[in-house]
C-alpha positions as CSV (number, residue, x, y, z in Angstrom):
1,M,-17.4,4.4,-32.0
2,L,-13.8,3.7,-30.9
3,D,-13.7,0.2,-29.5
4,F,-12.1,1.1,-26.1
5,E,-13.3,-0.8,-23.1
6,D,-10.9,1.2,-20.9
7,C,-9.7,4.8,-21.1
8,I,-6.4,4.7,-23.0
9,F,-5.0,7.3,-20.6
10,T,-6.0,6.2,-17.1
11,G,-6.8,2.5,-17.7
12,L,-10.2,3.1,-16.0
13,P,-13.4,1.6,-17.4
14,I,-15.2,3.8,-19.8
15,Q,-18.6,4.8,-18.5
16,N,-21.5,5.8,-20.8
17,P,-19.6,6.5,-24.1
18,S,-21.4,9.2,-26.0
19,R,-20.9,11.2,-29.2
20,H,-20.9,15.0,-29.8
21,T,-20.7,16.2,-33.4
22,N,-17.8,14.5,-35.1
23,H,-15.8,13.7,-31.9
24,H,-16.1,11.0,-29.3
25,Y,-16.4,11.8,-25.6
26,Y,-16.0,9.4,-22.8
27,E,-17.0,9.9,-19.2
28,I,-14.7,8.2,-16.7
29,H,-14.8,8.1,-12.9
30,V,-11.7,9.3,-11.1
31,D,-11.8,9.4,-7.3
32,G,-15.5,9.5,-7.3
33,N,-15.8,12.4,-9.7
34,I,-16.8,12.2,-13.3
35,H,-14.2,13.4,-15.8
36,G,-14.7,13.7,-19.5
37,I,-12.1,12.6,-22.1
38,G,-12.5,13.9,-25.6
39,L,-10.5,12.3,-28.4
40,C,-10.8,12.9,-32.2
41,P,-11.0,9.5,-33.8
42,S,-9.1,10.5,-37.0
43,C,-6.3,12.0,-34.8
44,Y,-6.1,8.9,-32.8
45,R,-5.9,6.6,-35.7
46,K,-3.2,8.6,-37.4
47,Q,-1.1,9.0,-34.3
48,K,-2.1,5.9,-32.3
49,K,1.5,5.0,-31.5
50,Y,2.3,8.4,-30.1
51,F,-0.9,8.6,-28.0
52,H,-0.1,5.2,-26.4
53,E,3.6,6.1,-25.9
54,F,2.6,9.0,-23.6
55,A,-0.7,7.7,-22.4
56,H,0.7,7.1,-18.9
57,V,1.7,10.7,-18.6
58,I,-1.8,12.0,-19.6
59,G,-3.3,9.4,-17.3
60,G,-1.1,10.6,-14.4
61,L,-2.2,14.2,-15.1
62,I,-5.9,13.2,-15.0
63,L,-5.6,10.9,-12.0
64,N,-3.7,13.6,-10.1
65,D,-6.2,16.3,-11.1
66,K,-3.7,18.3,-13.1
67,I,-6.0,18.5,-16.1
68,K,-9.1,20.4,-15.3
69,I,-12.4,19.6,-16.8
70,L,-14.3,22.9,-17.0
71,D,-17.7,21.5,-18.0
72,D,-19.2,18.1,-17.0
73,H,-21.5,18.0,-20.1
74,F,-19.1,19.3,-22.7
75,P,-15.6,18.4,-21.6
76,I,-12.8,20.9,-22.2
77,F,-9.2,20.4,-21.3
78,H,-7.6,23.3,-19.4
79,W,-3.9,23.7,-18.9
80,G,-3.2,27.4,-19.1
81,H,-5.8,28.0,-21.8
82,D,-8.9,26.2,-23.0
83,L,-8.7,23.3,-25.4
84,T,-11.6,21.7,-27.0
85,A,-11.4,18.0,-28.0
86,K,-10.8,19.0,-31.6
87,Q,-7.6,20.7,-30.4
88,F,-6.5,17.7,-28.4
89,N,-4.2,16.3,-31.0
90,V,-0.5,15.3,-31.2
91,V,0.7,18.9,-31.8
92,N,-1.0,20.1,-28.6
93,L,-0.1,16.9,-26.7
94,K,3.6,17.6,-27.4
95,K,3.1,21.2,-26.2
96,L,1.4,20.0,-23.1
97,L,4.2,17.5,-22.3
98,A,6.8,20.2,-22.8
99,E,5.1,22.6,-20.4
100,I,4.0,20.3,-17.6
101,D,6.1,18.9,-14.8
102,Y,6.2,15.1,-14.3
103,P,8.9,12.7,-13.3
104,K,11.1,11.6,-16.2
105,T,14.4,10.1,-14.9
106,P,14.8,7.1,-12.7
107,K,15.8,9.3,-9.7
108,E,12.8,11.6,-10.3
109,K,10.5,8.7,-10.4
110,S,11.7,7.0,-7.2
111,D,11.8,10.4,-5.4
112,Y,8.3,11.2,-6.7
113,I,6.9,7.8,-5.4
114,I,8.4,8.3,-1.9
115,S,7.2,11.9,-1.8
116,Q,3.6,10.9,-2.8
117,L,3.5,8.1,-0.3
118,Y,4.7,10.5,2.4
119,S,1.9,13.0,1.4
120,M,-0.6,10.1,1.7
121,S,0.4,9.4,5.3
122,S,-1.5,11.1,8.1
123,F,1.0,10.0,10.7
124,D,4.5,8.5,10.8
125,G,4.5,4.7,10.5
126,E,1.0,4.5,8.9
127,S,0.3,1.6,6.6
128,I,-0.1,2.6,2.9
129,M,-2.1,0.4,0.6
130,I,-1.1,0.1,-3.1
131,D,-3.4,-1.8,-5.5
132,G,-1.7,-4.2,-7.8
133,D,-2.9,-2.8,-11.1
134,D,-1.8,-0.4,-13.9
135,I,-4.1,2.3,-12.6
136,S,-2.1,2.6,-9.5
137,A,1.1,2.9,-11.6
138,R,-0.5,5.7,-13.7
139,R,-0.9,7.8,-10.5
140,F,2.9,7.8,-10.3
141,Y,3.3,8.6,-14.1
142,L,4.5,5.0,-14.7
143,K,3.5,2.8,-17.7
144,N,2.3,-0.3,-15.8
145,Y,2.3,-2.1,-12.5
146,Q,5.5,-4.0,-13.4
147,E,7.4,-0.7,-13.6
148,L,5.8,0.4,-10.2
149,V,7.0,-2.9,-8.6
150,F,10.5,-2.2,-9.9
151,Y,10.7,1.1,-8.1
152,L,9.0,-0.1,-5.0
153,D,11.6,-2.9,-4.8
154,Y,14.3,-0.3,-5.2
155,L,12.9,1.8,-2.4
156,E,12.7,-1.2,-0.2
157,K,16.3,-2.3,-0.9
158,A,17.3,1.3,-0.2
159,K,15.6,0.9,3.2
160,L,13.2,3.8,2.5
161,L,10.1,1.5,2.4
162,K,9.2,-1.6,4.2
163,N,6.7,-4.1,2.6
164,I,4.7,-5.3,5.6
165,A,2.0,-7.3,3.8
166,V,0.8,-8.8,0.5
167,N,-3.0,-9.0,0.4
168,G,-5.4,-10.4,-2.1
169,N,-5.2,-9.4,-5.8
170,D,-1.6,-8.4,-5.4
171,E,-2.5,-5.5,-3.1
172,Q,0.7,-4.4,-1.3
173,E,0.9,-2.8,2.1
174,Y,3.9,-0.5,2.8
175,Q,5.3,1.5,5.6
176,I,7.8,4.4,5.2
177,T,10.8,3.7,7.3
178,L,12.6,6.3,9.5
179,K,15.2,6.7,6.8
180,G,12.4,7.1,4.2
181,L,10.7,9.8,6.3
182,E,13.9,11.8,6.6
183,H,14.5,11.4,2.8
184,A,10.9,12.5,2.0
185,M,11.2,15.5,4.3
186,K,14.5,16.5,2.7
187,L,12.9,16.2,-0.7
188,Q,10.1,18.6,0.5
189,D,12.7,21.2,1.2
190,E,14.5,20.8,-2.1
191,G,13.6,22.5,-5.3
192,S,11.9,19.7,-7.2
193,N,9.4,19.0,-4.5
194,S,9.5,22.3,-2.7
195,I,6.4,24.3,-2.1
196,I,8.3,27.6,-2.1
197,C,7.8,30.2,-4.8
198,F,10.6,32.8,-4.8
199,V,9.2,36.2,-5.6
200,A,11.4,38.7,-7.3
201,M,9.9,42.2,-7.7
202,S,10.1,45.8,-6.7
203,F,9.9,46.5,-3.0
204,H,8.6,50.0,-3.6
205,E,5.5,50.8,-1.5
206,E,3.4,51.8,-4.5
207,D,3.9,48.3,-5.9
208,E,3.0,46.4,-2.7
209,W,-0.5,45.6,-4.1
210,I,1.0,43.4,-6.8
211,Y,2.3,41.1,-4.1
212,E,-0.4,41.3,-1.5
213,E,-3.4,41.3,-3.8
214,A,-2.2,39.0,-6.6
215,I,1.0,37.1,-6.3
216,K,0.6,35.9,-2.7
217,P,-3.1,35.0,-3.1
218,A,-2.3,33.1,-6.3
219,C,0.4,31.1,-4.6
220,D,-1.9,30.4,-1.6
221,A,-4.7,29.2,-4.0
222,T,-2.3,26.7,-5.7
223,G,-0.7,25.3,-2.5
224,F,2.6,27.2,-2.7
225,E,4.3,29.6,-0.2
226,A,5.3,32.9,-1.7
227,K,8.6,34.0,-0.3
228,R,10.0,37.6,-0.7
229,M,13.3,38.6,0.7
230,D,12.1,41.7,2.6
231,K,9.3,39.6,4.3
232,I,11.3,36.7,5.7
233,H,13.4,36.4,8.9
234,M,17.0,35.4,8.3
235,D,19.4,33.8,10.8
236,N,21.7,36.3,12.4
237,E,24.8,34.9,10.8
238,Q,23.3,35.1,7.3
239,T,23.9,38.1,5.0
240,I,21.1,39.2,2.8
241,N,22.9,37.7,-0.3
242,D,23.4,34.4,1.5
243,G,19.8,34.2,2.5
244,M,18.6,35.1,-1.0
245,I,20.8,32.5,-2.7
246,A,19.7,29.8,-0.2
247,L,16.1,30.7,-0.8
248,M,16.5,30.5,-4.6
249,K,18.1,27.1,-4.2
250,K,15.2,25.8,-2.1
251,C,12.4,27.2,-4.3
252,K,10.5,25.2,-6.9
253,F,9.9,28.1,-9.2
254,C,10.1,31.9,-9.3
255,I,7.6,34.6,-10.1
256,A,9.5,37.6,-11.4
257,D,7.5,40.8,-11.8
258,F,9.3,43.4,-13.9
259,T,7.1,46.4,-13.1
260,G,9.6,49.2,-12.4
261,Q,12.4,47.3,-14.2
262,R,14.5,46.7,-11.1
263,G,18.0,45.4,-11.6
264,N,17.6,42.9,-8.7
265,V,14.6,41.2,-10.5
266,Y,16.7,40.6,-13.6
267,F,19.5,39.1,-11.6
268,E,17.2,36.9,-9.4
269,A,15.1,35.6,-12.3
270,G,18.3,34.8,-14.2
271,Y,19.8,32.9,-11.3
272,V,16.7,30.8,-10.9
273,L,16.5,30.1,-14.6
274,G,20.2,29.2,-14.6
275,S,19.4,26.7,-11.9
276,R,17.1,24.9,-14.4
277,K,14.0,26.0,-12.5
278,K,11.0,27.7,-14.1
279,V,10.4,31.4,-14.0
280,I,7.0,33.0,-14.5
281,Y,7.5,36.5,-16.0
282,T,4.9,39.2,-15.2
283,C,4.7,42.9,-15.9
284,H,2.1,45.7,-15.6
285,E,1.0,46.6,-19.1
286,K,2.0,50.3,-18.5
287,D,5.6,49.2,-18.1
288,F,5.7,46.3,-20.5
289,V,7.2,48.3,-23.4
290,N,10.2,49.1,-21.1
291,R,11.4,45.5,-20.5
292,H,15.0,44.8,-21.3
293,F,16.0,43.0,-24.5
294,D,17.5,40.0,-22.6
295,T,14.0,39.0,-21.2
296,A,11.8,40.4,-24.0
297,H,11.7,37.0,-25.8
298,F,10.2,35.2,-22.8
299,P,6.4,35.1,-22.6
300,H,5.1,37.5,-20.0
301,I,1.8,37.8,-18.2
302,K,0.6,41.3,-18.8
303,Y,-2.0,42.7,-16.4
304,D,-3.8,45.9,-15.6
305,S,-5.3,44.9,-12.2
306,A,-4.7,42.6,-9.2
307,A,-7.7,40.4,-10.2
308,S,-6.3,40.0,-13.7
309,L,-2.8,39.0,-12.5
310,K,-4.1,36.7,-9.8
311,E,-6.4,34.8,-12.3
312,Q,-3.6,34.5,-14.9
313,L,-1.1,33.3,-12.3
314,I,-3.3,30.6,-10.9
315,A,-3.9,29.3,-14.4
316,K,-0.2,29.4,-15.2
317,I,0.9,27.7,-12.0
318,E,-1.7,25.0,-12.3
319,A,-0.7,24.3,-15.9
320,W,3.0,24.8,-15.8
321,I,4.2,24.1,-12.2
322,T,2.0,21.8,-10.2
């Protein structure tokens, strides 16, 4: 057995280590739920340095429920497609880290912390408790508690947070200031923390089912608001182009459906991509062969029904966006 007392990803104590075939599985408790972690011992020994370098990111994904466990008894990682523990190696870890969103720069980290604390508050001025341990840091995709303290101190000096108490075992009690609330609300409306999905697609009546039965329900299921230009109310002084550009700037990502090969879809998808935001490309299989050369190299979700598109979109959004 691998001599781990704590999960190398989350820092949580390992509960009931067990063995399945040639791979080791560990059950760990996260927020009251049992999560299984599978790790190939030979892969771990060969790439120990790499696993530990990015352990905090994997830990953050687990603690924030971004990695789905499909089977309590036989754990399988799920991020867009199924992965068995045998496949959970450095190659696939690199692929996961390239596809998933998590805070990387100092600004992204500090903004993520204030945004998460804001989402934890049920009312303005509520006290927020932060435990003084590395597990708390992993929830913010940070390596250890010392790094978390560094960013909390920065947010306090920036007058976005106020430390109102230090309790036992280094437990900190914070309050978001009025300035912090305004900053957090602004971040919610901006692309990186936005809940808006800009939808680019044909507005033809015969294609309406694509939006109503697949795209919108998939966004609803993953906590995003699908926004399509013909379905929103604009200010009187705004032109359609102004409103469209403003919405694309506010969105977190775009779903671009190329069924019908509409020129506006190519422009809007290109604009969002040029803004360094992610675009999910979809197309009905009957029209897939007709896609233009400038988008043909991007991976597309092909579908033949609303149910198929909805299912694939939910998996893609959960893996790639949230």
